[in-house]
C-alpha positions in Angstrom: 0.0 0.0 0.0 1.3 3.5 -0.9 0.5 7.0 0.1 0.1 9.2 -3.0 1.1 12.8 -2.6 0.1 15.0 -5.6 0.8 18.7 -6.4 3.1 21.0 -8.3 6.8 21.3 -7.8 7.9 24.9 -8.1 10.8 27.1 -9.0 11.0 29.7 -6.2 12.9 32.9 -5.8 13.4 33.7 -2.1 14.3 37.3 -1.2 15.3 38.0 2.4 16.3 41.7 2.7 18.8 42.2 -0.1 19.7 38.5 -0.5 18.2 36.4 -3.3 18.3 32.7 -3.8 16.6 30.3 -6.2 15.1 27.1 -4.7 12.9 24.2 -5.4 9.6 24.4 -3.7 6.0 23.3 -3.5 4.1 21.6 -0.8 4.6 18.1 -2.3 8.4 18.8 -2.4 8.5 19.8 1.3 6.2 17.0 2.4 8.3 14.3 0.6 11.1 14.8 3.1 8.8 14.2 6.0 7.2 11.1 4.5 10.7 9.8 3.6 11.4 9.8 7.4 8.0 8.9 8.9 5.9 7.1 6.2 8.4 5.7 3.7 5.9 4.0 1.4 4.8 7.0 -0.6 4.8 8.2 -4.2 5.1 11.9 -5.1 3.4 13.0 -8.3 4.2 16.5 -9.6 3.2 18.6 -12.6 5.8 20.8 -14.2 7.6 21.6 -17.5 11.2 20.8 -16.3 11.9 17.3 -15.1 15.2 18.5 -13.6 13.1 19.9 -10.7 12.7 16.4 -9.2 16.4 15.8 -8.8 16.4 17.4 -5.3 13.6 15.2 -3.9 14.9 12.9 -1.2 14.3 9.8 -3.3 14.0 10.2 -7.1 12.6 6.7 -7.3 9.5 7.9 -5.5 8.7 10.8 -7.8 6.8 10.8 -11.1 6.5 14.0 -13.2 3.4 14.9 -15.2 5.0 17.0 -18.0 3.1 20.2 -18.7 3.8 23.4 -20.8 4.7 25.5 -17.7 6.0 25.4 -14.2 4.7 27.2 -11.1 7.0 30.1 -10.2 6.8 31.9 -6.8 8.6 34.9 -5.4 8.7 34.9 -1.6 9.8 38.2 -0.2 10.7 38.7 3.5 11.7 42.1 4.8 14.7 40.8 6.8 16.0 37.8 8.6 14.6 39.3 11.8 11.0 39.1 10.5 10.5 35.8 8.7 6.8 35.7 9.7 6.1 38.5 7.3 6.0 37.5 3.6 5.0 39.1 0.4 4.3 36.4 -2.3 4.0 36.7 -6.1 3.2 33.9 -8.6 3.0 33.3 -12.3 -0.3 31.4 -11.7 0.6 28.6 -14.1 -2.5 27.1 -15.6 -1.4 23.4 -15.7 -4.2 21.3 -14.3 -3.8 17.8 -13.1 -6.4 15.7 -14.9 -7.7 12.2 -14.4 -6.1 11.0 -17.6 -2.7 12.3 -16.3 -3.0 10.0 -13.3 -4.6 6.8 -14.7 -1.4 5.2 -15.9 0.9 6.2 -13.1 -1.1 5.5 -9.9 0.0 2.4 -7.9 -2.3 -0.6 -7.8 -2.9 -0.3 -4.0 -3.2 3.0 -2.3 -3.2 4.0 1.4 -4.5 7.5 0.8 -4.1 10.7 -1.2 -2.5 14.0 -0.1 -3.7 16.8 -2.4 -1.6 20.0 -2.6 -3.1 22.6 -5.0 -1.1 25.8 -5.3 -3.7 27.7 -7.2 -7.3 27.1 -8.3 -6.3 25.6 -11.6 -4.3 22.7 -10.2 -7.1 20.3 -9.2 -10.3 20.6 -11.3 -13.4 19.2 -9.6 -13.4 16.2 -11.9 -10.0 15.2 -10.7 -11.0 15.4 -7.0 -14.1 13.3 -7.8 -12.0 10.8 -9.7 -9.7 10.4 -6.6 -12.7 10.1 -4.2 -13.7 7.0 -6.3 -10.8 5.0 -4.9 -12.4 4.9 -1.4 -9.3 5.8 0.5 -8.6 8.7 2.9 -8.1 12.1 1.3 -6.0 14.8 3.0 -6.3 18.2 1.3 -4.7 21.5 1.7 -7.3 24.2 1.0 -5.1 27.2 0.4 -4.5 26.7 -3.4 -8.2 26.5 -4.1 -8.7 30.0 -2.7 -5.8 31.6 -4.7 -6.5 33.8 -7.6 -4.2 36.3 -9.4 -4.4 39.8 -8.1 -2.4 42.8 -9.3 0.0 42.1 -12.1 3.7 42.8 -11.4 5.8 42.3 -14.5 5.1 38.6 -15.5 3.8 37.7 -12.1 0.8 38.5 -9.9 0.1 39.2 -6.3 -2.1 36.6 -4.7 -5.7 37.3 -3.6 -7.9 34.8 -1.8 -11.5 34.2 -2.6 -14.1 31.6 -1.7 -16.2 30.1 -4.6 -19.5 28.1 -4.8 -18.0 24.9 -6.1 -15.7 24.5 -3.1 -18.4 22.8 -1.0 -18.8 20.0 -3.5 -15.1 19.6 -3.9 -14.5 19.2 -0.2 -17.6 17.0 0.4 -16.4 13.6 1.7 -12.8 14.6 2.1 -11.4 13.1 5.3 -9.1 15.9 6.5 -8.7 19.5 5.3 -5.8 21.8 6.3 -6.1 25.6 6.4 -5.0 28.6 8.5 -7.1 30.8 10.6 -7.6 33.5 7.9 -8.7 30.9 5.4 -11.1 29.4 8.0 -12.7 32.8 8.6 -13.2 33.1 4.8 -14.9 29.8 4.2 -16.5 29.1 7.6 -16.8 25.6 9.0 -20.0 24.3 7.4 -18.4 21.5 5.3 -18.9 17.8 5.1 -15.4 16.8 6.1 -14.1 14.4 8.7 -11.5 16.7 10.3 -10.5 20.3 9.9 -6.9 21.2 11.0 -6.4 24.9 11.4 -2.9 26.3 11.9 -2.0 29.7 13.3 1.8 30.0 13.2 3.5 30.6 16.6 0.0 30.5 18.2 -0.3 26.8 17.6 -3.1 25.0 15.9 -6.5 23.5 16.5 -8.3 20.4 15.3 -12.0 20.3 14.8 -13.2 16.7 14.7 -15.8 15.2 17.2 -14.6 18.0 19.4 -12.1 20.9 19.2 -8.5 20.2 20.3 -6.0 22.9 20.9 -2.4 22.2 20.0 0.4 24.5 21.4 3.2 25.4 19.1 6.6 24.0 20.1 8.9 27.0 20.7 11.8 27.4 18.3 15.3 27.9 19.7 16.5 29.6 16.5 14.0 30.7 13.8 15.8 30.3 10.5 13.5 29.4 7.6 9.7 29.4 7.8 9.1 28.5 4.1 7.3 25.1 3.9 6.5 25.0 7.6 2.7 24.5 7.0 3.5 21.8 4.5 5.8 20.1 6.9 3.1 20.2 9.7 0.5 18.7 7.3 2.8 15.8 6.2 3.7 15.0 9.8 0.0 15.0 10.8 -0.9 12.8 7.9 1.8 10.3 8.7 0.5 9.8 12.2 -3.2 9.6 11.3 -2.4 6.9 8.8 -0.6 5.1 11.6 -3.9 5.3 13.5 -2.8 7.9 16.0 -5.4 10.2 17.5 -5.9 13.7 16.2 -4.4 15.1 19.4 -1.3 12.8 19.2 -0.9 13.6 15.5 -1.2 17.4 16.2 1.4 17.4 18.9 3.8 15.4 16.7 3.2 17.7 13.7 3.9 20.8 15.9 7.2 19.4 17.0 8.3 18.4 13.5 7.3 21.8 12.1 9.4 23.5 14.8 12.4 21.4 14.0 12.0 22.3 10.3 11.9 26.1 11.1 15.3 25.8 12.8 17.1 24.8 9.6 17.2 26.0 6.0 15.3 24.1 3.4 13.0 21.1 3.9 12.8 18.9 7.0 16.0 17.0 7.7 16.0 14.7 10.7 19.7 14.4 10.7 20.5 18.2 11.0 
């Protein structure tokens, strides 16, 4: 049985003060490092136009690329290293949807669950989500990408604006766990037919709405170094524990600790650092 993690790999430009660096990014990329450590039987499926982007994944044998005509590009701007909680983000808003026919020939025969990581509203059309629901396995979904639309154009990229839409309710219906932050929760509310809702709030911790509401404290960081991918890391750590039949509370505490460890190092999660 295999956990299938699906979503774009990105080419990112990270600007911290006056320093610039180009990096590989995307939720599926960051999560693969967590699953490599804590849920080793996984397959990452990414959409992009440059297959070289998968070379930095922790295990290239566990990545399959759906080749498209474009690649997601993000610019993440932080004012300084002393304020990594403040970020201005731009994107090219690549329109490269993942379609059922893209997945039919590459999905494994036996699947533990799906992790869906849209980075904008184009990535997972409703028909693709419905196709994946048909497998009858748990679906874990990050909601953020579904809310993202292009805002003000800045050269070839756009600012990111968030907006709810009518079709979201049917897309989320029957999903086992959705992940979002407090601002996104305030936008969409809580009236959705989902099993669990995991709501993150940075250094203020997280909360899990299931049969009841559970508050999870953030694990303090000794040295805040790199917050990029923190939410993705939390999500993957949480999923790994839920699939191992841990309780939401146990999974939340574990995810909080792993996210804190990631923040204390550059790049994706690395247990050995």
